[in-house]
N, C-alpha and C positions, 0 to 999 in steps of 0.2 A: 192049719185049718182053723177056722173061726170057732170060738166057743160061745158066740152070742146065741141067746134063746131063739128058737125058730120063729116065734111070733114077732120078733123085732127085726128080723133079717130083711134087708131090702129085697124087693121082688123085681124080676126081669121077665118081660114077655119076649121070648126068642122066636123070631119068624125066619125059618130056614128050611128049605125043601130038601136039601142034601142030607140024608140020614147020618152019614159019618161026621160031617161038619157039625150038625146039630148035636149029636152025642158028645163030641169033643168040647164044644163051647159050653154045653150044659154041665159037663163034668168040671171044667175049669172054673166056671162061675160058682158052682156049688162048693168047690174046694175053697173058694174065696169068701164063702159065707153068704151067698145070695140064694134066694129061692127062685127057681126057674120054671116057667110055664112055657111049653113049646107049642107053636103053631106050625104045621107042616106045609102050608101054602097061604097065599094071599086071602082066599076066601075064608079059611080057618081063622086067620088072624082077625079079619073083620067081625066074624062071629064072636070071637073072644073079646074083642074091644067092646062089643055091645053087651057083654054079660059078666065080665070080671071086674073086681075092684081095680082102681088105678094102680099100675105098677110103678116102681121107682124109675124104671128105664125100659126102653124098647130097643132090642138088637134086631135089626131089620135087613134082610137080603133084598136086593133090587130085582133080580131075575127069579121070579116065582111063578108057579103054575096058577091058572085061573084068574088071579088079580095080581098085577105086578106091584113091587114094593113102593114105587112112587105113588101109585093110586092108594095104597094102604096109608102111606104117609099123608097124602092130601086129606084122606078121610079122618085120620087122627087129628090133624091140625084144624079141621072144621068142627070138631066136637069140643065145646067149651071146656069141659072138665079135663079133656086130654090135651088141650092146646099147649100146655107148658111141660108135658112129660118129655124128659130128655130122650132123644133118639140117636143111636149110633148106627149108621149104615155099614153093613159088612158086605162087600161086593168085589167082583172081579172087573166090574164096569168102570173104566177110567175115562169115559167120554166127557169132554169139558161141558157140553150142554147138560148132561145128566147131573154133573157136579154142581153147576150153577142152579139147576132146578132144585136140587137137594138143599143147597144153601138158602135159597129163597123160601124154602119150607122150614127153615130154622132147625136144621140138623146140627147136633152138637159136634159130631165127629163123622169122618168118612174113612173107614178102615178098608184098605185094599187087601183082598185075598190073593195068595195065601198070606197069613200073618202069624206072628209068633205069640206064644202065650203071654209073655210080658207086655207086648204091645196091646193086645186085647184088654188085659187087666188095666193098663195105664189109661187107655181110651175110655173105658167104662168109669173108672174112678174120676177122671177129668170131667166127663159129662155129668157126673153126679155132684160135682163140687160147685156150689152156687158162686156165680160171678158177682163181684162187687158192682153195684149199680150206682150211677151218678145221681 
Protein backbone atom coordinates (compact mmCIF):
# COMPACT_ATOMS: atom_id res chain seq x y z
CA UNK A 1 0.00 0.00 0.00
CA UNK A 2 1.22 3.48 -0.79
CA UNK A 3 2.46 5.82 1.91
CA UNK A 4 2.03 8.99 -0.13
CA UNK A 5 0.13 11.77 1.65
CA UNK A 6 -3.51 11.89 0.55
CA UNK A 7 -3.21 15.42 -0.84
CA UNK A 8 -0.62 14.30 -3.38
CA UNK A 9 -2.29 11.06 -4.45
CA UNK A 10 -3.44 10.96 -8.07
CA UNK A 11 -7.22 11.04 -8.42
CA UNK A 12 -9.44 8.83 -10.54
CA UNK A 13 -13.00 9.42 -11.66
CA UNK A 14 -14.50 5.92 -11.86
CA UNK A 15 -17.65 5.69 -13.98
CA UNK A 16 -19.18 2.23 -13.47
CA UNK A 17 -22.82 1.25 -12.96
CA UNK A 18 -22.26 -2.30 -11.67
CA UNK A 19 -21.85 -1.95 -7.88
CA UNK A 20 -19.66 -5.05 -7.42
CA UNK A 21 -17.30 -3.99 -10.21
CA UNK A 22 -17.20 -0.40 -8.94
CA UNK A 23 -16.42 -1.54 -5.39
CA UNK A 24 -13.67 -3.88 -6.57
CA UNK A 25 -12.02 -1.33 -8.89
CA UNK A 26 -12.24 1.34 -6.19
CA UNK A 27 -10.62 -0.99 -3.65
CA UNK A 28 -7.81 -1.96 -6.03
CA UNK A 29 -7.06 1.62 -7.02
CA UNK A 30 -7.13 2.84 -3.41
CA UNK A 31 -4.74 0.03 -2.45
CA UNK A 32 -2.47 1.31 -5.22
CA UNK A 33 -2.50 4.80 -3.69
CA UNK A 34 -5.14 6.57 -5.78
CA UNK A 35 -8.06 8.67 -4.59
CA UNK A 36 -11.22 7.42 -6.29
CA UNK A 37 -14.47 9.29 -6.89
CA UNK A 38 -17.27 7.06 -8.18
CA UNK A 39 -20.05 8.00 -10.61
CA UNK A 40 -22.77 5.34 -10.84
CA UNK A 41 -24.04 6.20 -14.33
CA UNK A 42 -23.40 8.47 -17.29
CA UNK A 43 -25.57 11.32 -16.03
CA UNK A 44 -23.82 11.23 -12.64
CA UNK A 45 -20.48 11.30 -14.47
CA UNK A 46 -21.45 14.39 -16.49
CA UNK A 47 -22.56 16.17 -13.30
CA UNK A 48 -19.23 15.34 -11.65
CA UNK A 49 -17.27 16.47 -14.73
CA UNK A 50 -19.01 19.83 -14.40
CA UNK A 51 -18.24 20.21 -10.71
CA UNK A 52 -15.04 18.45 -9.62
CA UNK A 53 -11.39 19.38 -10.01
CA UNK A 54 -9.63 17.66 -12.89
CA UNK A 55 -8.80 14.06 -12.03
CA UNK A 56 -5.53 12.41 -13.01
CA UNK A 57 -7.47 9.79 -14.99
CA UNK A 58 -10.98 8.60 -15.87
CA UNK A 59 -11.92 4.90 -15.74
CA UNK A 60 -15.04 4.68 -17.89
CA UNK A 61 -17.50 1.90 -18.66
CA UNK A 62 -19.25 2.10 -22.03
CA UNK A 63 -22.58 0.48 -21.19
CA UNK A 64 -24.12 2.88 -18.68
CA UNK A 65 -27.66 3.90 -17.79
CA UNK A 66 -28.99 7.35 -18.79
CA UNK A 67 -25.94 8.46 -20.83
CA UNK A 68 -23.61 5.89 -22.40
CA UNK A 69 -19.86 5.95 -21.94
CA UNK A 70 -19.10 7.11 -25.49
CA UNK A 71 -21.33 10.16 -24.98
CA UNK A 72 -19.56 10.85 -21.67
CA UNK A 73 -16.22 10.53 -23.46
CA UNK A 74 -17.34 12.89 -26.25
CA UNK A 75 -18.37 15.44 -23.62
CA UNK A 76 -15.07 15.11 -21.76
CA UNK A 77 -13.11 15.61 -24.97
CA UNK A 78 -15.18 18.70 -25.86
CA UNK A 79 -14.27 20.51 -22.60
CA UNK A 80 -10.92 22.26 -23.04
CA UNK A 81 -9.69 21.61 -19.49
CA UNK A 82 -10.65 17.93 -19.70
CA UNK A 83 -9.45 17.32 -23.27
CA UNK A 84 -6.12 15.80 -22.22
CA UNK A 85 -7.26 13.85 -19.15
CA UNK A 86 -6.28 10.22 -19.77
CA UNK A 87 -9.22 7.83 -20.18
CA UNK A 88 -9.20 4.07 -19.79
CA UNK A 89 -12.35 2.36 -21.05
CA UNK A 90 -13.39 -0.70 -19.05
CA UNK A 91 -15.98 -2.66 -20.97
CA UNK A 92 -17.27 -5.98 -22.20
CA UNK A 93 -17.99 -4.35 -25.58
CA UNK A 94 -15.58 -5.66 -28.21
CA UNK A 95 -17.35 -4.23 -31.26
CA UNK A 96 -14.72 -2.96 -33.75
CA UNK A 97 -16.80 0.14 -34.55
CA UNK A 98 -16.96 1.05 -30.86
CA UNK A 99 -13.22 0.49 -30.49
CA UNK A 100 -12.50 2.74 -33.51
CA UNK A 101 -14.78 5.41 -32.07
CA UNK A 102 -12.97 5.21 -28.72
CA UNK A 103 -9.59 5.48 -30.42
CA UNK A 104 -10.78 8.50 -32.41
CA UNK A 105 -11.68 10.12 -29.08
CA UNK A 106 -8.12 9.57 -27.83
CA UNK A 107 -8.71 6.82 -25.30
CA UNK A 108 -5.39 5.75 -23.80
CA UNK A 109 -6.42 2.15 -23.07
CA UNK A 110 -9.30 -0.20 -23.86
CA UNK A 111 -9.63 -2.75 -21.05
CA UNK A 112 -11.89 -5.73 -21.75
CA UNK A 113 -13.99 -7.11 -18.88
CA UNK A 114 -13.50 -9.32 -17.05
CA UNK A 115 -9.93 -8.30 -16.27
CA UNK A 116 -7.32 -9.19 -13.71
CA UNK A 117 -6.09 -6.84 -11.00
CA UNK A 118 -2.57 -6.68 -12.48
CA UNK A 119 -3.95 -5.80 -15.90
CA UNK A 120 -6.08 -2.97 -14.50
CA UNK A 121 -3.14 -1.54 -12.56
CA UNK A 122 -0.81 -1.82 -15.58
CA UNK A 123 -3.31 -0.08 -17.89
CA UNK A 124 -3.86 2.76 -15.39
CA UNK A 125 -0.13 3.24 -14.87
CA UNK A 126 0.52 3.15 -18.61
CA UNK A 127 -2.25 5.70 -19.27
CA UNK A 128 -0.74 8.02 -16.67
CA UNK A 129 2.78 7.78 -18.08
CA UNK A 130 3.46 10.73 -20.39
CA UNK A 131 4.52 9.70 -23.87
CA UNK A 132 7.58 11.25 -25.40
CA UNK A 133 6.47 13.72 -28.05
CA UNK A 134 8.33 14.54 -31.25
